[in-house]
C-alpha positions in Angstrom: 25.4 -34.3 196.4 28.3 -35.9 195.8 31.7 -35.9 196.4 32.6 -33.6 192.8 29.9 -31.6 193.2 30.6 -30.4 196.2 34.0 -29.7 196.0 33.2 -27.9 193.6 30.3 -25.3 195.3 33.6 -25.0 198.2 35.7 -23.9 195.3 33.7 -21.2 194.0 32.6 -19.6 197.4 37.0 -19.8 197.6 36.8 -17.7 195.1 34.5 -15.5 195.4 35.5 -14.6 199.1 39.5 -14.5 197.4 38.1 -12.2 194.7 36.2 -10.2 196.8 39.4 -9.5 199.3 41.5 -8.7 196.3 39.2 -6.4 194.8 38.9 -4.1 198.6 42.8 -4.7 198.8 43.0 -3.2 195.2 45.2 -5.7 193.8 43.9 -5.5 190.0 46.4 -8.7 188.7 44.9 -11.2 191.2 41.2 -9.9 190.8 41.8 -10.4 187.7 43.3 -13.4 187.6 40.2 -14.8 190.7 37.8 -14.0 187.8 39.1 -15.9 185.3 39.4 -18.7 188.0 35.9 -18.4 188.7 34.6 -18.2 185.4 36.3 -21.6 185.1 34.2 -23.2 188.1 30.7 -21.5 186.5 31.4 -22.6 183.2 32.3 -26.0 184.7 30.0 -26.2 186.9 27.4 -25.5 184.1 29.1 -28.3 182.1 28.0 -31.1 184.8 24.6 -29.5 185.8 26.1 -27.9 189.0 23.4 -25.9 190.6 25.2 -22.4 191.5 23.1 -20.5 193.8 
């Protein structure tokens, strides 16, 4: 696994964690921000052929 792939997967995992925390805390704005970031990361992964589990 190259550095790009590893970094992207790490960012996805961190963003998923942050999104879960925002939802649990009832922070709707932060949840929307985190969801948008996660969507962007998944799009980037797809564009580069990175498989996200």
